[in-house]
N, C-alpha and C positions, 0 to 999 in steps of 0.2 A: 403516463408511466415514466419511470426513471430507469435508466440503464447506466451501468458502470462498465467501461471497457478498458481492460489492462493491455499493456504491451511492454516488451523489453526483456522478457525472460530469456533463458538459454543456458548454454553450457559454458562454464568459465573455469580456468585453472585456479587452484588455491593461491591466494594473494591477489587475485585479479579483482576487477570492478565490473559492476553492471548498474544500469539505471532503468528503473521501472517507471512507467507512466500509467495514469488512470484518468480517463476523462468521463465526466458525468454528463448525460444528455437527457432530454425530455422536458417535462413540465417541472421546472425548478424555480421556486421563489427565493429560496436561500438555502445555504448549506451550513449546518451547525459545525460539523467536524468531518474530516476525511482522514483516512489512514490506511494502514496495511497490517494484516495479520498473516500468519503462515502456518502451514500444517505439514509436518514431516510424516513419512509412513509410520503407522503404528502409534502416532502421538496425537495429542489434542491440539486443536487450533490455539495459537498463542499470539499475543500482541507483539507487533514489531514497533510501530510508531503511529502517532496520530498528531494532527495539527488542526486547531480550531480556525474559524473564520477570522479571529483576531490575531492569529499567528502564534498562539501558545502551543508549544510542542511537548509531546510526551513520548519517551522512549523506554523500551524494555532495557533493563540494566545490561543484559548481555550484548546489546547492540550499540550502546552509547559509545561515541568516539569513532565508530566504524561506519555507521549508517547516518544519513542525513535526509530528513523529510522536508519537503518544500511544497508550496501551493501557489497556483496562479488563480486567484479568485475570478478574474475576468474570463478565464477559459474554463472554469469549473474543473480544473485539473490538479491532481496531486502527483508528486514525483517522489521516488525513493532512490537516492544515490547510495549504493552499497560498495564499500571499499574493503580491502583486506579480507576478502571472502574466505571462509573456511569450509571444509567438507560438511561440517555440522549445520551450515546455513542452507544445505540442500532441502528444498521443500516446495510445495505449491504456495505461492504468495497471492493472497486475496486482497483486493481493494475493498474498502468499507466506506460508507458515507451515511451520516444522519442528515436527512434532507427534507425540507419543507416543499411539498408539492401542493396538492389541494388538501386542506385540513391539517391534522397534526403531523409532526415530523415522523418519518419512518426510517428504519434501518434498511440499507440496500447493500448488496454484495455483488462483486464482479464474479466472473466465471473462473478466475484463477489463472495464474501463469507459472509455469514450471521454472525453477532455478536449480541448476545442478552444478555443484562445485566439485570438480574431480580432475585429477591429472591423467 
């Protein structure tokens, strides 16, 4: 089985920065893509950013220029550097991975980490 474990959430003031980490563990043969989604109260889960094993990055338009996704393939870990945070960035951030274990690739999700932007 595969697990995704996030860390790095918390409370930050507007304009501040946070760095999220997500490590995949378990029976992993390869990881197609990893990334981050978020869900604010009363809203649907939305894409933040993804990065493929080849390094191709995809960002939601509202986060381009403020957020940076990176990946350490050797550690099966993905990071999200968030700068210039705004109150509207407050949400639960979920790590996502499309991962080959045994058989076909499957989608996995972390348990989520709370990010709160408030003065």
